[in-house]
N, C-alpha and C positions, 0 to 999 in steps of 0.2 A: 613730425618725428622729434624736433628739438624741444617742443613744449612737453612732449610726453616723458622724454628724458629728464627734463627738469623736474616734472611731478614726481618721476621715479626715485629721484634723489632727495626729497623731501623728507621721507620716513629716516633713512639713515642719518641725515643731517640732524634732524631733531634729537635722535639717539645720541650723538655726539654731544650737542649743545646741552641737552639734559644731563648726562654722565657728567660733563665739565662742571657745569654749575651745581650738581649734588654732591659732587667730590669736595669743591672749592668751599661751599658754605660749611661744610662740616671740618674744614681744616681751621676754620676761624676760632680762635679761643673762646673759651665759654660755652654754655648750653642753652636751650630754651627755657629751662627753669632756673637759671642763675638771674634773680632778679633783685633789685636793691630794697630788699625786704628781710625780714628774719627767715633765715633758711629752713626749709622743710626738713623733717627728721629723715635719716637714711632710707626708713621703710618706705615712707611717703613717697619720695623720690624714686625709688626703685619700683614702685607701683605705677608711678606716673610714666617712666621710661619703658615699662612693659605694656602699659596700655597703648603706646603709640608706637610700639615695636622699635624703640630706639636703643634696645638692649640686645638686638641682633646684629650680626656682622653688616658692614656697609653693603656689600653685595647683594646680601638677601633683601635689605631695606629697598636697594634699587630695583631689584627684579619685582618686588611688591609694586613698587611705585609705577613701573612701566605696565605691569598687568592691570592696575586700575586706570592708567593712561588710556590704555586701549578701549576702555570701555567710557572714556570722557570724564573720568573721576580723577580730581589732582589732589585728592586727600583731604584731610581735616587740617584746619588751622591750628597751631600750637599756641598761638597768642589769642586769638578770639575763639575761645574754646566751644562757644555754642555755633559757630559757623564754619562751614566748609570752605576750600578755597575757591570753589566755584561760586559759592555765595558772594564771596569778596569780590571777586571779578564781576560778577553780575551787577553787583551794586556800583563799583567804582569804574568800570569800563565806560559805560555812558558818558560820564563826567568827564574823563579824560579824552573820548572820542570828541565830545562836543568843543571842548576847550581845543582840541587839535585841530579840528576842521574849521572853526572860527579863526584859529591863528594861521591856518594855511590861506585861508581866504584874504586875511591881511596881508601876508606875505607877498602873494601873487599880485594883490591889489596896489601894493606899493612898489614892489621890485620890478616887476615887467614894464609899467610906464617909465620908471626912473631910469630903467637901463637903455629902454627904446629911444627916449629923448635924449639921453647923454649921447648915444651913437649917432642919432639923427643930426646932432649938432656939434660933431667931432671938431675939437679946436676952437670951440666958443666958450663963452662963459657958462651956458646951459651944461656943457660937458664938465667943465673944471667943477661946477656946483655939483652935479649929481655924482661925480666920481667921488668927491670929498664926502657928500653925505653917505655914500655905500661904505666908504672906508670907515668913517666913524660908526655906522651902525655894527660894522663887523667887529671894530676893535673894543667896543663897550660891551662888557658881558651883561647878561641878563641880570645877575645877582646885584649888579650896580644899577642899572636902568628901574628895575623894580622897586627898591626903596625911594629913588627919586621921585617915581611917578605917585607912590603912595603919599609922599610928603607934599608934593605940588598939588595933585588933583584930588585927594581924599582927604588931607588933613586941612591944608591951607585953604582950598577951594571949595572943598566939600562937593565937587561935582559927581564923583564917583564914591561908592562903598570902599572899605578898607580891605576887606577880606571875605571868605565864605563864598559859597555859590547858592544863591536864591533867586536871582533875578537876571535878566539879560544885562543889567547894569554892571552886575557884578563880574560879567566876563570881559569888560572894556580893557581895563587896566593889565589884567594877566595876558590877554591876547596880545596887547601892544608890547609888553614886555618880553613876551616869547617869541614874537614875530619879527621884530625888529632887526635881530641879528640875521635872520635868514632872508630878510628882504634885502639887505646889503649883499649878501651871497647871490641872491637871484640877479640883482640888478647888474652887478660884475660879470656875472656868467653871461647874461643876455648881451651886454655890452660889447663884449669881447667876440661873442659869436656874430653879432651883427656887423662887427668890423671886418670879421673874416668873410662873411656871406657876401659882402658887398664887394668882393674882390673876385667874385666868380664870374665865369664868362657869359652866363645867362643874365646876369644883371646887366653887364655891359650891353647886351643884345636888347634887353628891355628899355634902357635907356635910348638905345639907337632907334627904337620904333616911337619915340616920342612922348614916352609917359612921364608924368611928372615924377620928381623925386618922392613925394610922399607916396604916389601910387607905387612906384618900385618898392620901396623899404616896406610898406605894408602888405602888398601882394605878392612879392616874391623873396625879399630878403628875410622877413620876420618869420615865416613857415619854416624855412631852413634854420635860421637862428634859435628856434624854439627846441630844437632836437637836444640839445645839451641840457636845456631847463627841464624836459621832461624826463631824461634819464636821472637826473638830480632829484626829481620830485618823488620818486619812489621811497628812497630811504629819508628824504624829509618828511613825507607824509607819515610814514612809520613813526619816525622820532616824535613828531608833534602829536599823532594819534594817541600814542602811549602816554603823552605828556612829560613835563619837563619836572624832574624832582625838585629842583630849586625853586622854580616858580610855584609849584603847587604847594611847598612848603612854606614859603614867604606869605602867600595869599591863602593859606590854610584851606585849600580846595582838596575835598574828600576824593581824590583820584587815584589811580594806580601808582603812580611816584609817590604819594604820601605813604600808601601802605608798602610799598617796597622797602622805603627808608625805615618805616617803624618794624618791618619784617626783619630786615637786616640788622638793626640794632638789638632787637629781642630775639635773635637766632631762631626765627620762625622759619625752620627748613623747608617745610612744604609750601608755606606761602611764597617764599622767596623764588624756588625752583619752578612753581606753578607760573609764576609772573614772568619769568626769564623765558619758558615755553611759550607763553602767549606773545611775548615781545617777538620771539624767533618766527612764529608762525604769521604774525603780521608783515615782518619784514620781507620774508620770503615770498607771502603771496602778493604783497605790492611790487616786489621787484619783478615778479613774472609779470604783473599788469602792466608795468612799464614798458618791458620789452614788448608786448603785445601791441600796445599804443604806439611804440616807436615804429614797428612794421606797419601799421595804418596811415602814419604820417608821412613816412618816409618809404615808397614803395621799392625802392631801389635796394633796401636792406634785406638779407636773406639769411636765416639763421641756419647752418648746417648742423 
């Protein structure tokens, strides 16, 4: 019943999100046809507004958008005149999804071992080194890491391409720049969860049975400590799948983030609202998936 109620709330939630984004994007100064070029004549501008129904009241425009959305149509892009928003998403989403999945794998591949070994060696130099590394990852933003990676590994050492998205090598630097911050978050989260888990009574009982410390940590403490990481992985994966605006802009990756930034700057109303709806759907579905996986990992959890 819990998951059925959650699914029932998806549609009202999307209506609220789409309405908020629909209104906010229209409150921004300027319009979709205010470009840095010779302004069109009033007659041409009037015809353009009428063609895209922008001369109608906002509520009628929103009802028209909702009606099309019910059929899976997000409308026509105002900036990319020969493309619909569905075309733009179909082109950009696989790129952002590929970048996000690779960055997610990098995040877990670095963050989980770092957090585990820091907790396993609590009070030793490994713990201090791991904790310091995690703090540095969290404190240094991606827009600082990305240029440094480009200068060192692309320009000076010429190990990887500078930008674009054409081969597996093009994905290395963006994935590292995007995943380092989240690796630090995962490492710190797992370390704290591990230190809390080892205080549980069943961990004491497992040690009393003569199990080695490694076996106790891996077989008993780690599954319990992974639960907070699983909860965090839902919004994390949604964030990574939709791509990072900054990373995609720095590395000139043709993903959703780049289209969202360009659409916002050019007041492409339909494109911006369509991408917000896509982000919202991904976040809602991934959070539902995390709740379901949480129940599988911990049978004691019951949603009422």
